[in-house]
C-alpha positions in Angstrom: 112.5 93.4 72.7 110.1 95.2 70.0 111.5 96.2 66.6 115.1 94.1 67.1 116.1 90.9 66.2 117.8 88.0 68.0 120.9 86.7 67.2 120.2 82.9 68.2 123.2 80.7 68.1 122.5 77.3 65.9 124.1 73.9 67.0 124.0 71.8 63.8 124.4 68.0 64.7 124.5 66.8 61.2 128.4 67.0 61.4 130.6 63.8 62.6 132.9 66.5 64.3 131.5 66.2 68.2 134.2 68.0 69.2 133.3 70.9 67.3 129.5 70.8 68.3 130.4 70.4 71.8 132.6 73.6 71.6 129.5 75.1 70.0 127.2 74.4 72.4 129.5 75.9 75.0 130.1 79.3 73.2 126.2 79.6 72.8 126.0 78.9 76.9 128.8 81.1 78.0 128.2 84.2 75.2 124.2 84.3 75.1 122.6 81.4 76.8 120.2 80.0 74.3 120.6 77.9 71.2 119.1 76.4 68.6 119.9 72.8 67.9 119.2 71.3 64.0 120.0 68.0 62.5 119.4 66.4 65.9 117.7 63.2 64.6 114.4 63.2 66.6 111.8 62.3 64.8 109.2 65.0 64.4 106.0 62.7 65.7 108.1 62.3 68.9 108.5 65.4 69.7 104.8 66.4 68.8 104.1 63.6 71.2 106.0 64.8 73.9 104.4 68.5 73.5 101.0 67.0 73.5 101.9 65.1 76.6 103.6 68.1 78.4 100.6 70.3 77.4 98.4 68.3 79.2 100.5 67.7 82.4 101.0 71.6 82.6 97.1 72.5 82.0 96.6 70.9 85.6 96.2 72.9 88.6 99.0 73.9 90.6 97.7 71.4 93.3 97.2 68.3 91.1 101.0 69.2 89.5 102.3 69.5 93.1 101.6 66.1 94.0 104.5 65.3 92.0 106.8 67.9 93.8 110.2 67.2 92.9 111.6 64.7 95.0 115.4 64.3 97.2 116.9 62.8 93.8 115.8 66.1 92.0 113.0 64.1 89.7 109.5 65.6 89.2 107.5 69.1 89.1 109.0 72.2 90.2 106.7 74.9 90.3 107.4 78.7 89.2 109.7 80.9 91.1 111.2 77.5 93.3 114.5 78.0 91.5 116.5 80.9 90.7 119.2 80.8 88.2 120.9 84.5 89.1 121.0 84.7 92.6 121.9 88.7 92.3 118.7 88.9 90.6 115.8 91.2 92.5 113.4 88.7 91.3 111.8 85.8 93.8 112.4 83.5 91.1 112.6 82.1 87.9 108.9 82.2 86.3 109.1 78.9 84.7 107.8 75.6 85.6 109.7 72.2 85.1 109.4 68.8 85.0 112.5 66.7 85.5 112.9 63.2 84.3 116.4 61.2 84.8 117.2 57.8 82.9 114.1 55.7 82.7 114.1 51.7 83.6 112.3 49.4 81.4 110.6 47.6 84.6 109.1 49.6 87.0 110.9 49.3 89.9 110.1 50.3 93.6 113.5 52.3 94.0 112.9 54.1 90.4 113.6 57.9 91.4 111.8 59.1 88.3 108.2 60.4 89.4 104.9 59.6 87.0 101.7 61.1 86.6 99.3 58.7 87.4 98.5 56.0 84.4 94.9 56.4 84.2 95.3 59.9 83.4 98.1 59.9 81.5 98.5 56.3 79.5 101.1 57.2 77.5 103.5 59.7 79.3 106.0 57.2 80.5 107.0 55.7 77.2 106.8 58.8 75.8 109.3 60.7 77.8 111.3 57.3 77.7 111.2 57.6 74.2 112.3 60.9 74.4 115.1 60.6 77.0 116.5 57.6 75.0 116.5 59.9 71.6 118.0 63.1 72.7 121.1 61.1 74.4 
């Protein structure tokens, strides 16, 4: 909104009072749908690596990203317009791309539901995503 201001809820995780943080997240989700988290404890270097890896992946041509299309375990790439948050919306879907990852195992296992870009092209992708996933939880 041009010239307007945005009242973005802020959730501060510095407090040891977990219930108040949970309540703040719930309130923000219900009332505005968005929030900004402070004092989350995730190192800046890890966030920079995460964004760099993500940028490299999302810059790939659609055909390459679709090789990792979301599987039956809901892990992998989801292209624009594939999801629709508001079913009553007249639009065909949400204008966003996503890459879903669940718990990352320490060893490569044949039944790992996560999908990973080729290690030759993205040598640090899996390790970066694993570190972030652990830090965020």
